[in-house]
Phi, psi and omega in degrees: 000316184294321182288326180285332183273340184296316178298320179299320178295325180286333182275339186303315178301324182291332181277347179293141178295130180261138178282127182286130175298326178297318180296315178299322180293316180297317179298315181298316180297318180300315180300314180298321182292316178298320180293320181291321177299316177298319178299316181298325179297318179287320184296317179294327175296317178300316179297320181297313181290327176296321184295323179266018174060044181223039179299328180293331178294311178300316184295316180295315181299311186284327175294320177295317179298318180294318182289321179291325175297315181295319178297316178294323177298312182294317182298330178266312188292319186297310179300319181293316179297313182300322178298313178295316183296313181296321180298320180287315185297323183257027179291147179282148175248116182206159177270135181298135182244355180227159177303322180296319179293327178294317178296320179294323180295320177294325178293321177298318179297326180292323184268355183301320180298336183265352187303307184302316180297314182295322181299328181268316189291318183297309177298324181294316178297315178295324179294321178296316179297319178292324179294320178297318177297317180294317183295331177293341180255032183299326181293326178296321179292317180295322177295324179294312182296325186251024188301149182238137183292143175278338180080010177217157185246156176282153184282351185262306185257348182071025180262149174301140184295344176295333178298317182286323183281321188250315188279312184305315179299325179291315177299322178296317179299313181293318180299317180295315180296315182293321179296317179294319180299314181291324178296316178293323177296320178297315178297318180297321179295318179297315179295313183294315179296325177293316180294323185265005175093001178291333174238126180211151179295144176286161183293324179261303180198171178077191183229139180255130177244141172287164180300319182295315179297319179303311181295312184298312182293318180298313182292319180299314179296321181299312180298318180299318181292322178297318180296317179295326174298319177295321178293324178293320177298316179295327183293344173298321179288330177298336179297343181291343179233010184290141173266172176112339177272192180297326171219159175299146180107181180296135178248182180301315181295319177300312186295319187262351182225300191293313183297311175300322180295318181296322177296316180295316182294322180297318178293320178297327180295323178295320177296320177297322179298321177295326177296324178291328173296317177299321179296319178299331181275313186264334178087009178269096183279342186298315184293324178293320182292319179297318180296321180293317177299317179297322179294319179295317180295317178301315178297317180296319183288310188281327185266332184248301189290310182299313177299325179295317179294319178298320178298313187290315191257345180241321184276309186304320178295336181228046189296317183301312182289319182294319187265001186305312182295324186283327173296318181294321175302319181293317180299310182297316183293318182295315180296324178287318184294327181257014168064040171229029181286341177253027179299140180267115181255127182236121172297135184223119177253093186286145170287149181245009177221127181274139178242162181305127177080010184295338184264009184299321180287342182249028186299322182291323176293317181298322179292340185258357185303126184282130178257329180286128176269111183296344177275345184253328192273009176301314179297325178293318174299318181297314182291324184270334188228007180290325177073305178222154184298337182276008170254158181208163172237149182289164180299323178239130176273175186247156181247125179220189174219148182224145176271108180245116180056042178078006181239129178281127183236134173291137191226138169260122191226153175203156176269139173273096187266163176283138177249092188304323185288347182266001175291130185298307181264104185274043176285158179300320181298318178293315186292323187260334191246320188269303183268092189245341189204155170277185185210112167081170174247158174235129183224142180230148175299129182289333187249014181224166174206167174282164180302330181273003178098359180279156177299149175264100187285137173256347174208129186197179171069170176231124350300158187298141172213152182147211188268351181283147173294164183299138180214165175284113191271349189284135185241096177268339181237116183201190186278347178230024181294154178301162179303316175207152172224151178247121189229172175096150180197159177295159178299139180088350181288151178293125178299140180237348182276126177298120180268301177195157178289153181230142180264006179296136183292323180269118180133189186269358183085011179206153175252128180252159179215176177230133177295131183242004181272189176243087190247347182202167179298153180284139168239038180277355179235158187299317185297314180296322178300315180298317181298318181281333173298321177286321180299312182263005179050050182221106185291344182296331178299326179276324191264338189291143176273006179281346179275154181218181184289351177255005183294139172239150176248125181259125178207176190050064194256348177288128186305316184294314181294329179293317180289320179298327179287322183283324183231076185293351180276353180258148165260130191253137180305144188279001183228078172300141179230146183272150175213144173271110188232123174050043175080010180225158170272120178243135167276127181253129180228160177246133178250137183245135168262139184227166174210159183245357188233030177288124189298133174076352186280147179279127177292147182232124174287113191295318183297316181295319184289331185261005179272133176207191182297332181286315179296331180284321185272336181226061185294340179283342182256323183231121181251157172279169172286165181302161182278064179244157175246120182232159176231022173205137178208143174220140171275084190267341186226135168257138190228144171233145174234119181293125182290343181270308185247359175077006179298140184247130175237127180240135185239136179288107182267318177260103184281352181254354186290113181296330181293315179295318178300324178296316180288334175290333171290321181295313184240076181295138179087350182285325183247129182272166174284147178292347177296341179276354179288130181288161176298323179296319178293319180301325185289346179251358175289140181223163179294132188290137185292317181293322176299317180296319179298320179293319181292316184295327179293318179291326183290351174299331177248320192271015163287343177276122185252355181262132182298323182291315178294323179297317181299320182291325178072009187285345181249024178286152181242182172212166178272139178288147172286158183287111184287352180271355177256175178301137181301329183282349184289324180067019182279140182291145175293132180286162172283161183234138170274134176197163175266125179203162176246113179286152175306129181091349179276143185288326182206162180296148176215156176296124189223163175243129191229156174203163182233169183227151172229165183299149177293153178294149178281177180296335177276001179089005182266151180210135170283150183254024176280158183280132178245339182202158178219124185248138178223139175243127177293111187260006184265114182272357180092188182222025177257140183301122173066012183236117180278135177303145188302322186270355186302136177083356180294123177266129178236131183238118171271124184249113185275154178302148183298332181263024181298148175248012179291124182299142169278176182306318180294320177292320178300316179296321179295321178296321177296317186290336184254355179294122187301317183295319180296314181295327177298315181291319182292327178295322175297322179294334183275001183296158183069226183245016179283151179238142174258130181239127179278132176277186183295141181267104182272144176243129180227128177276082180226165179066022182077005179218212179232124183255130173259134177229130179222117174287147179242122182253153175234132180239130177279171179283161176114158182292332182263013181289157176207153184286139175242134179286117186240332183217167175225129174260139181224138176225136173224106190068233177264358181275135184237135171243143182214113184207168179297334181233157176296320182302315179291321180294323176295318178297323179299320183283325186254059167063027178091346178206107183289340185087001179224161178244119179286165184295336183261015180300135177088354181297322181293334179292341179267008178109038182294147183255145174293330175144012179288339179278094178246015182256010175081031172113010178295342181302331182293347184266001182294142181278338186239051181088188184280129171300327176303313179295316181297316178298316178303313179297319182295318180294320179296319178295320179296318179298317179296320181295319177300315180297318179295322178298316177301312182298318181295320180294321178297326179275353182075017181267091183286337177294312178294326177300315180297321176297317180296322178296321177296321178293322179297316180298315179297322178295319179293323177297319177295324178294319178295321178296325179286329180219097183302338182293348177273354193304311184305303184289325179297320178299319177300318181291324181296323186271333188245313188300305183298322185296333186280341188291317178299323181295331179280001179077030175085041177293178179297124180293350178281350185273000000 
């Protein structure tokens, strides 16, 4: 035996699998590489925050995340581990006496090798998951720790509202985590005690527990029930924001049934927990189980069944009177939470017929009416001011105002940004080193245009020239900047960054420059280059000889994304806008602080409220707010991002907001006082568009302040769809910035406006007459650190319920169906030209409501762009249609509106009816402007048609023949002015007039 077994014993070590040193080395290298890549992601973030002088923000965020992860891990892992550990430690030791026990004993032996691993692994995995959940709520913990009093109490419990906004979410988070941990610990204890013999089936019936199992299970259940009692007690406060009732918040049934029942059940649960402690001591489970079942039945009856019966048989028959106080709480809280509780409501009975001189009192507003549509003229800016294909303009331009020669002018403005995808040679050197920035701003007068329909620029060209003071034109940080650029060089080095093209004959045809600011982390050393090469997965950052010891890497360059990264507690307005401020281009943004637990307030889905036709048509320029539901919002912070070096400045705008005060405790020094804002910056601050959208959406219902009227819902409104888009789109009309003077206002101010129509009926029908007009004073003034007195004032004009004033949809329909208007537009559409309707503005002037819509004409071809050729005006049922706003206003107001519009006199310089769709060829005419000639011809054709109709009605065929000759001559003149009309004009000459006598004098417009 010994001799035969010896060789086998000697061979056994040789047969064991040997671990390959190469495999171990590869695994180790892979682990180290993964760890290093993870390290570089954190390291580059540290560099980014240090560069913008916000290392404390990064440190606070990640330290809190780490601590909350650790807290969540411990809260989950420790109870589960302790449960498994105690079950094993106090396992019974006995010899199996039944076949079932023998089978179970063999099963225990089989899993014994895995027990130690499982005892550690199971709690660890659960702890990691709980830690991740907890760390995702790091902001909730910080708000709780640094909470600030609101200074007002809720009407139900009499607690400061900060308890609901800051404290309750933290308590809820801990209660949920602890409840789940104890539930899993109980399950772990049951399984472990069964496996280790602490729980076993009785020989006859029932279950036998060891004393240790009895104590562990009893105490665990007792603690779990106490935690659940605490969660039930807290859920009483959750009813302050609960949906499902007639309005969000506590209702009559909650107050008189559900809340008292929840308190009683919570107290009863504590008594049941004490019974489980008694059970752990005495071992009598029956009484505890009966008590638990009784508690569940009590909860079901008192919290669910009884309130439902009370609702059905007592509240529903008298719901208006029963719920009146609670509806009023909701109205008051919602108006306060969304900051429109002090809105100024003015009954307004508009006139529907314009008379001569009616605009005399509104002359300043009329002179400021904006004609340029920022949603349409992007292509015009691109064709006239792009200069090179690698520059671009956004889909939607921005509206601001500038003081030019002592006069404030509404302005359509945009940055000439770099378009990285349009660079011809897409080499890494070009993308990262050469094409690094855009150049300058382009701005046009909002209420004027050139005779050919092009914008009248006040700032344009490269290098910039115009009415703006000198400023730094280079744009390294913008809405379309590259993912990253590498800039900077030692003094005296040859510039490599393309600044702008040059037409100088001597030279390379371009002017280069070198970035001299402090805009990004250094990549002047090998380690940082390696870190960023891994971050951007681009080896050229490490290998290229284009980098030097002064090189910086610029990234996270979109203004909104840059701010969101620096201040994650803010929600940032979706439309950053550029302004030339103190010699620099600054992106101006609005930051919002929000909450989800403001008592009694109605929650508002931000994405839905901020979505309109503009966000749908220009998503790259204007974004919606995140898809969050909040019931409190404040525009608490004004923010600037320097377009040259990316520096971010945040200013405390709302000095009373408790949410902002809380975060200023968390991140001291991050937000400056608004007193540091320069007067130049103040002059470009405006009322935020997204805040206004949220408020106007809520005001469709919450303009009603009486609980009884709110309950009836008969005066609810809705927002009109944008009549300039396809009818099937159903997209809301966006708000508009413009300068106007609201009724009761002392003088015109830069404002943000929107209108209302009646809410749809239950059958889905809606009248499109105007019911309300909302305006927010958007002018913050121009004094350093001092906000203008009227800034942010919301004014609501409330029209009579039986008003016949057309809403935007009706106004657009009236434009589209007016025979004279359509006759002229049909001529404009001849050939391949397209007519595009601009934004439909509503203005409460002249004692009524005035609609103004610019009409653009775009020729065919890839290089076409819209030219402003006509203006439509409506006042009541009266419609004006002319080449200029000034003339159209006169048409509506008896031949003399009493005011002079900003484009007055444009037609005298050769204004076009809209025949000029070739981008300025009219200037080459030998006999004056073809636009002017076309305009005159169309006007003569219109007069000839009217005379033809009159002659036919009078039976004067001689006069009819003369009018037809004039019509033919006018159409020939129109064709001569614009040859693209030749085909259709010839058809009209031969057929249209000849058919009219045979029809017995039909409408000449047909």
